[in-house]
C-alpha positions as CSV (number, residue, x, y, z in Angstrom):
1,M,0.0,0.0,0.0
2,D,1.5,3.3,-1.1
3,R,0.1,5.7,1.5
4,I,1.5,8.8,-0.1
5,D,-0.1,7.9,-3.4
6,L,-3.4,7.2,-1.7
7,S,-3.2,10.6,0.2
8,N,-2.5,12.3,-3.1
9,K,-5.5,10.5,-4.7
10,A,-7.7,11.6,-1.8
11,Y,-6.5,15.2,-2.2
12,R,-7.3,15.2,-5.9
13,V,-10.9,13.9,-5.3
14,R,-11.5,16.5,-2.6
15,K,-10.4,19.2,-5.2
16,L,-12.6,17.6,-7.9
17,L,-15.6,17.7,-5.6
18,G,-14.9,21.4,-4.7
19,A,-13.5,20.9,-1.2
20,D,-10.2,22.3,0.2
21,G,-7.4,20.1,1.3
22,Q,-7.9,20.4,5.0
23,S,-11.4,21.0,6.3
24,P,-14.1,18.4,7.3
25,V,-16.5,17.8,4.4
26,D,-20.1,16.8,4.0
27,L,-19.5,14.1,1.5
28,F,-23.2,13.3,0.9
29,K,-23.7,16.8,-0.5
30,L,-20.4,17.0,-2.4
31,V,-21.0,13.8,-4.4
32,Q,-24.2,15.2,-5.8
33,S,-22.0,17.4,-8.0
34,I,-20.9,14.2,-9.9
35,E,-23.3,14.5,-12.9
36,D,-23.6,10.8,-13.8
37,L,-23.8,9.4,-10.3
38,T,-26.9,8.0,-8.7
39,L,-26.6,7.6,-4.9
40,V,-28.7,4.9,-3.2
41,F,-29.4,4.5,0.5
42,Y,-30.7,1.0,1.2
43,P,-30.5,-1.6,4.1
44,L,-27.9,-4.0,2.6
45,G,-27.7,-6.4,5.5
46,Q,-25.1,-7.0,8.2
47,N,-22.1,-7.9,6.0
48,I,-22.2,-5.3,3.2
49,S,-21.2,-1.6,3.7
50,G,-21.6,-0.4,0.1
51,V,-21.7,-1.2,-3.6
52,C,-20.2,0.6,-6.6
53,Y,-21.3,0.1,-10.2
54,K,-19.6,1.7,-13.2
55,G,-21.8,1.6,-16.3
56,A,-21.1,3.0,-19.8
57,S,-23.3,6.1,-19.3
58,S,-24.0,6.2,-15.6
59,R,-22.6,5.2,-12.2
60,V,-24.2,4.0,-9.0
61,I,-23.0,4.0,-5.4
62,A,-25.2,2.2,-2.8
63,V,-24.6,2.8,0.9
64,N,-26.0,0.6,3.7
65,S,-28.5,2.8,5.5
66,R,-28.6,0.5,8.5
67,M,-25.1,1.7,9.5
68,S,-24.4,4.7,11.6
69,L,-24.2,8.1,9.9
70,G,-20.5,8.3,10.5
71,R,-20.0,4.8,9.1
72,Q,-22.1,5.7,6.0
73,R,-19.8,8.6,5.3
74,F,-16.8,6.3,5.5
75,S,-18.5,3.8,3.2
76,L,-19.3,6.4,0.6
77,A,-15.7,7.6,0.7
78,H,-14.5,4.0,0.3
79,E,-16.8,3.5,-2.8
80,L,-15.4,6.7,-4.3
81,Y,-12.0,4.9,-4.5
82,H,-13.6,2.1,-6.5
83,L,-15.4,4.7,-8.6
84,Y,-12.3,6.7,-9.6
85,F,-9.3,4.4,-9.1
86,D,-10.4,0.7,-9.2
87,E,-9.8,-0.4,-12.8
88,A,-10.1,-4.1,-12.1
89,K,-13.9,-4.4,-11.9
90,A,-17.0,-2.6,-13.2
91,S,-18.8,-3.4,-10.0
92,Q,-17.6,-3.9,-6.4
93,V,-19.4,-5.1,-3.2
94,S,-17.6,-4.0,-0.1
95,R,-17.6,-5.8,3.2
96,M,-18.6,-4.3,6.5
97,A,-15.3,-4.7,8.4
98,I,-12.7,-1.9,8.0
99,G,-9.1,-2.8,7.2
100,V,-9.8,-6.4,6.0
101,G,-10.1,-8.0,2.6
102,D,-7.7,-8.0,-0.4
103,A,-5.1,-5.2,-1.1
104,N,-7.6,-3.3,-3.2
105,E,-10.1,-3.1,-0.3
106,K,-7.4,-2.1,2.2
107,C,-6.4,0.7,-0.2
108,A,-10.0,1.8,-0.5
109,D,-10.3,2.0,3.3
110,Q,-7.0,4.0,3.6
111,F,-8.2,6.3,0.8
112,A,-11.5,6.9,2.6
113,S,-9.7,7.8,5.8
114,Y,-7.5,10.3,4.0
115,L,-10.4,11.7,2.0
116,L,-12.4,12.5,5.2
117,M,-9.5,13.3,7.4
118,P,-6.4,14.6,5.5
119,P,-3.1,13.7,7.1
120,A,-2.0,17.4,7.6
121,S,-5.3,18.3,9.1
122,L,-5.2,15.3,11.5
123,S,-1.7,16.3,12.5
124,E,-2.8,19.8,13.3
125,S,-5.7,18.5,15.4
126,L,-3.4,16.2,17.4
127,E,-1.0,19.1,18.0
128,A,-3.8,21.2,19.3
129,I,-4.9,18.5,21.7
130,R,-1.3,18.1,23.0
131,A,-0.9,21.9,23.2
132,K,-3.5,22.0,25.9
133,G,-1.1,20.4,28.3
134,Q,-2.7,16.9,28.3
135,A,-0.7,13.7,28.3
136,D,0.8,12.5,25.0
137,L,-1.5,9.5,25.0
138,L,-4.9,10.2,23.6
139,G,-7.9,9.4,25.8
140,V,-11.3,8.2,24.6
141,E,-12.7,11.8,25.0
142,D,-10.0,13.1,22.6
143,V,-10.9,10.4,20.1
144,I,-14.6,11.3,20.3
145,R,-13.7,15.0,19.8
146,L,-11.8,14.1,16.7
147,E,-14.5,11.9,15.2
148,Q,-17.1,14.5,15.9
149,Y,-15.0,17.1,14.1
150,Y,-14.4,15.0,11.0
151,G,-17.7,13.2,11.0
152,L,-16.3,9.7,11.2
153,S,-17.7,6.7,13.0
154,H,-15.9,5.6,16.1
155,K,-14.4,2.5,14.5
156,A,-13.2,4.4,11.5
157,M,-11.5,6.9,13.8
158,L,-9.8,4.2,15.8
159,Y,-8.8,2.4,12.6
160,R,-7.0,5.5,11.4
161,L,-5.3,6.2,14.8
162,V,-4.0,2.6,15.0
163,N,-2.9,2.7,11.4
164,D,-0.9,5.9,12.0
165,G,0.7,4.5,15.1
166,I,-1.0,7.0,17.4
167,L,-2.8,4.2,19.3
168,T,-2.0,0.6,19.8
169,A,-4.6,-2.0,18.9
170,Q,-5.0,-2.8,22.6
171,E,-5.6,0.9,23.5
172,A,-8.1,1.2,20.7
173,A,-9.9,-2.0,21.9
174,A,-10.3,-0.4,25.3
175,M,-12.1,2.5,23.8
176,E,-14.9,0.6,21.9
177,T,-17.6,0.8,24.5
178,G,-19.8,3.5,26.1
179,V,-19.1,5.9,23.2
180,M,-22.5,7.5,22.9
181,G,-22.8,8.2,26.6
182,I,-19.4,9.9,26.7
183,A,-20.2,11.9,23.5
184,A,-23.5,13.0,25.0
185,R,-21.8,14.1,28.3
186,L,-19.3,16.1,26.2
187,G,-22.2,18.0,24.7
188,Y,-22.3,16.3,21.3
189,D,-25.2,15.3,19.2
190,T,-25.2,11.5,19.1
191,S,-26.7,11.2,15.6
192,L,-23.2,10.4,14.2
193,Y,-23.5,7.0,15.9
194,R,-27.0,6.2,14.8
195,P,-28.4,4.8,11.5
196,A,-30.7,6.8,9.2
197,P,-34.2,7.3,10.5
198,E,-36.8,4.9,9.1
199,E,-38.2,7.4,6.5
200,K,-34.7,7.8,5.0
201,E,-33.7,4.1,5.1
202,R,-34.5,3.8,1.4
203,M,-33.8,6.7,-0.8
204,V,-32.3,7.5,-4.3
205,L,-30.6,10.8,-5.1
206,G,-28.8,12.1,-8.2
207,R,-28.8,11.2,-11.9
208,Y,-31.6,8.7,-11.8
209,L,-34.1,11.4,-10.7
210,A,-32.7,14.0,-13.0
211,L,-32.8,11.6,-16.0
212,S,-36.4,10.5,-15.1
213,E,-37.4,14.2,-15.1
214,K,-35.7,14.8,-18.5
215,L,-37.5,11.8,-20.1
216,L,-40.8,13.2,-18.9
217,E,-40.1,16.7,-20.2
218,E,-39.0,15.4,-23.6
219,E,-42.2,13.2,-23.7
220,C,-40.2,10.0,-24.0
221,I,-42.3,8.5,-21.2
222,S,-45.8,9.0,-19.9
223,H,-46.5,10.7,-16.6
224,G,-47.6,7.3,-15.2
225,K,-44.3,5.7,-16.2
226,Y,-42.5,8.7,-14.6
227,E,-44.3,8.1,-11.3
228,E,-43.5,4.4,-11.6
229,L,-39.8,5.2,-11.9
230,L,-40.0,7.5,-8.9
231,L,-41.7,4.8,-6.8
232,D,-39.0,2.3,-7.8
233,A,-36.5,4.9,-6.4
234,F,-38.5,5.0,-3.1
235,R,-39.4,8.6,-3.8
236,D,-43.1,8.4,-2.7
237,D,-42.6,12.0,-1.5
238,L,-42.2,13.2,-5.1
239,V,-45.2,11.2,-6.4
240,F,-47.6,12.2,-3.6
241,G,-46.3,15.6,-2.9
242,D,-45.3,14.8,0.7
243,L,-42.1,16.8,1.0
244,G,-43.1,18.2,4.4
245,E,-42.6,21.8,3.2
246,E,-46.2,23.0,3.7
247,G,-46.3,25.8,6.3
248,I,-42.5,26.0,6.5
249,P,-41.3,29.6,5.8
250,L,-38.5,30.2,3.4
251,D,-35.7,32.0,5.2
């Protein structure tokens, strides 16, 4: 694994998506700028974190919506590696566990970590923690502050810290329980550690919807077929007009 190359690849994708090289990113929003990408949220079971498919005219990334919000972000970043840099396969199904599998999967995990948490940015964050006069060793509260800042799941954060030699595997293992309670006591919103709400468990965003709209406008399909396509994409809200915006002021 060439970590410098993976870091450079992550930097290039951040730039491609319109992000700078340092700051935390909302990857769900950024990927919607990829014109030919359809993003699918769907419960994919206990063993699959995501899927990437590269077609001739369109591309699809599916993310397991039963995972925590932080883990979904990591999975999306992982699939972006397959989208842009995996030339071996047109489609890829990724396992749930982080840091396992073949060399390609391990590269995708490392890339995902760099994409969401650039090395220079993490280094600065660690220096800021140490500058407060605390011990050189990170505590679980420090880890939680880092993952909240970067929007990563707890396991993805521990994976990175162990990989960079900042924590040992034993130290990380001791930090795997009671995370939500500690985060709440530190004043953080715990939604980072929870899966998507039930109404957002199945959702399609991106090219599929735009293309369906275009087909309707160009009278290539009937309105009935258009609604059928939307329902297939779990977008009942668009078919039945239930977007929840009635009575909400525009500010």
